[in-house]
C-alpha positions as CSV (number, residue, x, y, z in Angstrom):
1,X,28.2,35.2,19.1
2,X,25.5,37.9,19.9
3,X,22.3,36.6,21.5
4,X,24.3,33.7,23.1
5,X,24.1,34.7,26.7
6,X,27.2,36.8,26.5
7,X,25.7,39.5,28.8
8,X,24.6,37.1,31.6
9,X,28.2,35.6,31.6
10,X,29.7,38.9,31.7
11,X,27.5,39.7,34.7
12,X,28.8,36.8,36.6
13,X,32.4,37.8,35.8
14,X,31.7,41.2,37.2
15,X,29.9,39.8,40.3
16,X,33.3,37.8,40.8
17,X,35.3,41.1,40.8
18,X,36.2,41.4,37.3
19,X,36.5,45.3,36.0
20,X,34.5,45.1,32.8
21,X,35.4,48.7,31.9
22,X,34.6,52.4,33.2
23,X,31.9,53.3,30.8
24,X,29.7,50.4,29.9
25,X,26.9,50.5,27.3
26,X,23.6,51.2,29.1
27,X,20.7,48.8,29.4
28,X,17.8,49.1,27.0
29,X,14.7,47.1,25.9
30,X,16.8,44.7,24.1
31,X,18.9,43.7,27.1
32,X,17.0,45.3,30.5
33,X,19.7,44.0,32.8
34,X,22.8,45.6,31.1
35,X,25.2,44.5,28.3
36,X,28.3,44.9,30.3
37,X,30.0,46.2,27.1
38,X,32.9,48.7,27.3
39,X,31.8,51.6,25.1
40,X,35.5,52.2,23.8
41,X,36.1,48.6,22.8
42,X,32.6,48.5,21.1
43,X,33.4,51.6,19.1
44,X,36.9,50.4,18.1
45,X,35.4,47.0,16.7
46,X,32.6,48.9,14.9
47,X,35.4,50.9,13.2
48,X,37.2,47.7,12.3
49,X,34.1,46.3,10.6
50,X,33.2,49.5,8.9
51,X,36.6,49.5,7.3
52,X,36.1,46.0,5.9
53,X,32.7,46.2,4.3
54,X,31.4,48.1,1.2
55,X,30.3,51.6,2.1
56,X,27.0,51.2,0.5
57,X,26.0,48.0,2.0
58,X,23.0,47.8,4.5
59,X,24.0,44.9,6.6
60,X,24.0,45.2,10.3
61,X,27.1,46.5,12.1
62,X,28.0,43.3,13.6
63,X,28.0,41.1,10.4
64,X,31.3,40.5,8.5
65,X,31.2,40.9,4.8
66,X,31.8,38.2,2.3
67,X,35.4,39.2,1.7
68,X,36.0,39.8,5.5
69,X,39.6,39.8,6.7
70,X,40.7,40.3,10.3
71,X,44.3,41.4,9.9
72,X,45.0,44.9,11.3
73,X,46.8,47.8,9.9
74,X,49.6,49.4,11.9
75,X,47.3,52.2,12.8
76,X,44.6,49.9,14.1
77,X,47.2,47.8,16.1
78,X,48.3,51.0,17.7
79,X,44.8,52.1,18.7
80,X,44.3,48.5,20.1
81,X,47.3,48.9,22.3
82,X,46.1,52.3,23.5
83,X,42.8,50.7,24.6
84,X,44.7,48.0,26.3
85,X,46.7,50.6,28.4
86,X,43.5,52.5,29.2
87,X,41.5,49.3,30.3
88,X,44.3,47.7,32.2
89,X,43.8,47.3,36.1
90,X,45.1,45.8,39.1
91,X,43.5,42.2,39.8
92,X,40.9,40.7,37.3
93,X,40.3,43.0,34.3
94,X,38.9,42.4,30.7
95,X,35.9,43.1,28.4
96,X,32.7,41.6,26.9
97,X,31.9,42.6,23.3
98,X,31.0,39.9,20.8
99,X,32.6,41.5,17.9
100,X,36.2,40.5,19.8
101,X,35.6,36.9,18.2
102,X,36.3,38.2,14.8
103,X,39.5,39.6,16.0
104,X,40.7,37.3,18.7
105,X,43.9,36.2,17.1
106,X,45.0,39.8,16.8
107,X,44.0,40.5,20.4
108,X,45.9,37.5,21.8
109,X,49.1,38.7,20.0
110,X,49.0,41.7,22.2
111,X,47.7,39.8,25.3
112,X,49.3,36.4,25.1
113,X,48.2,35.5,28.6
114,X,44.5,36.5,28.3
115,X,41.8,34.1,29.5
116,X,39.1,33.8,26.9
117,X,35.7,32.6,28.2
118,X,33.5,31.7,25.2
119,X,29.8,31.0,25.4
120,X,27.8,29.4,22.6
121,X,24.2,28.5,21.8
122,X,22.5,26.6,19.0
123,X,22.1,28.8,15.8
124,X,18.2,28.3,15.8
125,X,18.0,29.6,19.3
126,X,20.2,32.4,18.5
127,X,18.2,33.3,15.6
128,X,15.0,33.2,17.5
129,X,16.6,35.6,20.1
130,X,17.2,38.1,17.3
131,X,13.3,37.8,16.3
132,X,12.2,38.0,19.9
133,X,14.2,41.2,20.3
134,X,12.6,42.5,17.1
135,X,15.6,42.8,15.0
136,X,14.2,43.1,11.5
137,X,17.5,42.2,10.0
138,X,16.7,38.8,11.3
139,X,13.5,38.7,9.4
140,X,14.8,40.2,6.0
141,X,18.2,38.4,6.1
142,X,18.1,35.3,8.1
143,X,21.0,33.8,6.1
144,X,23.2,36.5,7.4
145,X,22.4,35.6,11.0
146,X,23.1,32.0,10.4
147,X,26.4,33.0,8.5
148,X,27.4,35.1,11.4
149,X,27.1,32.2,14.0
150,X,29.5,30.4,11.8
151,X,31.9,33.2,11.5
152,X,31.8,34.2,15.2
153,X,32.1,30.7,16.6
154,X,34.6,29.6,13.8
155,X,36.9,32.4,14.7
156,X,36.7,31.2,18.4
157,X,37.7,27.7,17.2
158,X,40.6,28.9,15.0
159,X,42.0,31.1,18.0
160,X,41.4,28.1,20.5
161,X,43.6,25.8,18.1
162,X,46.5,28.1,18.3
163,X,45.9,28.9,22.2
164,X,44.1,25.9,23.5
165,X,45.1,26.7,27.3
166,X,43.7,30.2,26.9
167,X,40.1,29.1,26.5
168,X,37.0,27.9,28.4
169,X,34.1,27.1,26.1
170,X,30.8,26.7,27.6
171,X,27.2,25.9,26.3
172,X,24.9,28.5,27.5
173,X,22.0,26.4,28.5
174,X,24.1,23.9,30.3
175,X,26.2,26.4,31.9
176,X,23.5,28.8,33.3
177,X,21.2,25.9,34.5
178,X,23.2,26.3,37.8
179,X,24.9,29.8,38.3
180,X,26.8,28.7,41.7
181,X,28.4,26.0,39.8
182,X,29.1,28.3,36.9
183,X,31.0,30.6,39.1
184,X,33.1,27.8,40.6
185,X,34.1,26.7,37.0
186,X,34.8,30.1,36.1
187,X,36.9,30.6,39.4
188,X,38.9,27.4,38.7
189,X,39.8,28.6,35.1
190,X,40.7,32.0,36.2
191,X,42.8,31.0,39.1
192,X,40.3,32.7,41.7
193,X,39.1,31.3,45.1
194,X,35.9,29.2,44.4
195,X,34.1,31.3,47.0
196,X,34.7,34.8,45.4
197,X,31.7,36.9,44.5
198,X,28.2,36.5,43.8
199,X,27.0,34.6,40.7
200,X,23.8,36.3,40.5
201,X,20.4,34.8,39.4
202,X,19.6,33.5,36.1
203,X,16.2,34.8,34.6
204,X,14.8,31.9,32.5
205,X,12.0,34.0,30.9
206,X,14.6,36.4,29.2
207,X,16.4,33.4,27.8
208,X,14.0,31.4,25.7
209,X,14.6,27.8,25.2
210,X,13.8,26.0,22.2
211,X,13.8,22.4,22.1
212,X,16.6,21.3,19.6
213,X,16.2,17.8,18.5
214,X,18.6,15.7,16.4
215,X,15.9,16.0,13.7
216,X,15.7,19.9,13.9
217,X,19.7,20.1,13.9
218,X,19.7,17.9,10.7
219,X,17.3,20.3,9.1
220,X,19.5,23.3,10.0
221,X,22.5,21.4,8.4
222,X,20.6,20.8,5.3
223,X,19.8,24.6,4.8
224,X,23.0,26.1,6.5
225,X,25.7,23.4,6.7
226,X,28.2,25.7,7.8
227,X,26.5,27.0,10.9
228,X,25.6,23.5,11.8
229,X,29.2,22.1,11.4
230,X,30.7,25.0,13.5
231,X,28.0,24.1,16.3
232,X,29.2,20.6,16.2
233,X,32.7,21.6,16.6
234,X,31.9,23.9,19.5
235,X,30.0,20.9,21.1
236,X,33.4,18.9,21.0
237,X,35.3,21.9,22.4
238,X,33.1,22.6,25.2
239,X,33.9,21.7,28.9
240,X,30.4,20.1,28.9
241,X,28.3,19.8,25.9
242,X,24.6,20.2,25.7
243,X,22.5,16.9,24.9
244,X,20.2,17.3,22.1
245,X,16.4,17.4,23.0
246,X,14.5,13.9,22.9
247,X,11.6,15.4,21.0
248,X,10.3,13.0,18.5
249,X,9.4,13.9,15.1
250,X,10.0,13.2,11.4
251,X,13.3,14.3,9.7
252,X,11.6,16.2,7.1
253,X,9.6,18.5,9.4
254,X,7.4,20.4,6.7
255,X,7.2,23.8,8.3
256,X,10.8,24.1,9.7
257,X,12.3,22.4,6.4
258,X,10.1,25.0,4.3
259,X,11.1,28.1,6.4
260,X,14.9,27.1,6.4
261,X,15.1,26.4,2.7
262,X,13.2,29.8,2.0
263,X,15.6,31.6,4.1
264,X,18.6,29.8,2.6
265,X,17.4,30.7,-1.0
266,X,15.9,34.1,-1.0
267,X,16.8,35.4,2.6
268,X,13.1,35.4,3.8
269,X,12.5,35.0,7.4
270,X,8.9,35.6,7.5
271,X,7.8,32.0,7.8
272,X,10.3,31.1,10.4
273,X,8.3,32.4,13.6
274,X,5.5,30.0,12.9
275,X,8.0,27.2,11.9
276,X,9.4,27.4,15.6
277,X,6.1,26.0,16.8
278,X,6.2,28.5,19.8
279,X,3.3,29.2,22.0
280,X,0.8,31.8,20.2
281,X,1.7,34.4,22.5
282,X,5.4,34.5,22.0
283,X,5.0,34.1,18.2
284,X,2.5,36.9,18.2
285,X,4.7,39.3,20.4
286,X,7.7,38.5,18.1
287,X,6.0,39.2,14.9
288,X,4.2,42.3,16.3
289,X,7.5,43.8,17.8
290,X,9.4,43.3,14.4
291,X,6.4,44.8,12.4
292,X,6.6,47.9,14.9
293,X,10.4,48.3,14.4
294,X,10.2,48.0,10.6
295,X,7.5,50.7,10.4
296,X,9.5,52.9,12.7
297,X,12.8,52.4,10.7
298,X,10.8,53.2,7.4
299,X,9.2,56.2,8.9
300,X,12.6,57.5,9.9
301,X,14.0,56.9,6.5
302,X,11.1,58.7,4.9
303,X,11.2,61.6,7.3
304,X,15.1,61.8,6.2
305,X,14.2,61.7,2.8
306,X,11.4,64.3,3.1
307,X,14.0,66.7,4.7
308,X,16.5,66.2,2.2
309,X,14.0,66.6,-0.9
310,X,12.9,70.1,0.9
311,X,16.8,71.1,1.2
312,X,17.3,69.8,-2.3
313,X,14.6,72.2,-3.8
314,X,16.0,75.0,-1.8
315,X,19.4,74.7,-3.1
316,X,18.3,74.0,-6.4
317,X,16.9,77.5,-6.6
318,X,20.0,79.0,-5.2
319,X,22.1,77.0,-7.8
320,X,19.8,78.4,-10.6
321,X,20.5,81.8,-9.6
322,X,24.1,80.9,-9.3
323,X,24.3,79.5,-12.8
324,X,22.5,82.7,-14.0
325,X,25.1,84.8,-12.7
326,X,28.0,82.6,-13.5
327,X,26.9,80.6,-16.5
328,X,29.7,78.4,-18.1
329,X,32.2,79.0,-14.9
330,X,34.4,75.9,-14.6
331,X,34.5,76.7,-10.8
332,X,30.5,76.5,-10.7
333,X,30.4,73.3,-12.7
334,X,33.1,71.5,-10.5
335,X,31.5,72.5,-7.3
336,X,28.1,71.3,-8.5
337,X,29.5,68.0,-9.8
338,X,31.2,67.5,-6.5
339,X,28.1,68.0,-4.6
340,X,25.9,65.8,-6.8
341,X,28.4,63.0,-7.1
342,X,29.8,63.2,-3.4
343,X,26.4,63.9,-1.5
344,X,23.4,63.5,-3.6
345,X,23.9,60.3,-5.4
346,X,25.3,58.2,-2.5
347,X,22.2,59.2,-0.3
348,X,19.8,58.3,-3.3
349,X,21.6,54.8,-3.5
350,X,21.4,54.3,0.2
351,X,17.6,54.9,0.2
352,X,17.1,52.8,-2.8
353,X,19.0,49.8,-1.3
354,X,17.3,50.2,2.2
355,X,13.7,50.9,1.0
356,X,13.9,48.2,-1.8
357,X,14.9,45.7,0.7
358,X,11.6,46.3,2.4
359,X,9.7,46.3,-0.7
360,X,8.9,49.8,-0.4
361,X,8.4,51.8,-3.7
362,X,11.1,54.4,-4.4
363,X,10.6,57.4,-6.8
364,X,13.7,59.1,-7.8
């Protein structure tokens, strides 16, 4: 699942000599040390997901829709084969791209000998990582984030049941605590010399740990049972599971219970930053980052809308002249209907959906 330490793990594998692709997604503010993601594989997975969701939905491009299906068409399978041939190298090669989880069974049909290193993290920590990065989708649709945790890790478990020997399942916090030991575990799994490469250093400040007690896990299970159940199953599948924190506290922690219940019912994540009981500085930084990103996104949408309205006014005048000259022409009417139905109305619906999700007034 995204925000589970996949980039650090991929960096360790690259340090051990694995070719992760010729053209990798560049680092940015969300991942300053790099993603180690092959851009061609990433583009392919985005295409697969885009073909399986409603065209007017506003979900983030890594979230499977409610009727998601992973089966590939013949054309998609052919494209996957081409990508494999482009990526194949002598020695250790592969890729890191979290959306791979959703299509693992299909990939393992093409690459039955593939070795799959899966890393997981508690859903509450995954969710906070999205907040810390400033993903406004986490604030406005937390139920989608918890649902994605269940979908991604559930797909890993399903593929592992069919191919148990192909998988090494690691808990992020447990595995990353000792990078040299992690490199040795990976080397054994991949059949490499245990002294190969350099594991690199793990930057703890970039991987915030939230103490997860049994009580907090029980609260998650009350609000998002599937996410909690899949986490429990990942714990059983892991080479070494992570122990729950010994933090004491009542089961019905009022703040977290309220925030999780609100997220489960109405998709509101505004209260969840405070519910994590983080240091004030981290909570304020997360809140400010999200607010700035939301404002930037709305400004971009508003600018796009203003530009389109200006073009609409210009073309409206042209069409008025056109109608005056060719009034009643079937060709004119057909072209106009095509423009309105094929271009204008879908844009209006897109703006309405996105702006309404942010409670921004929308005037047609």
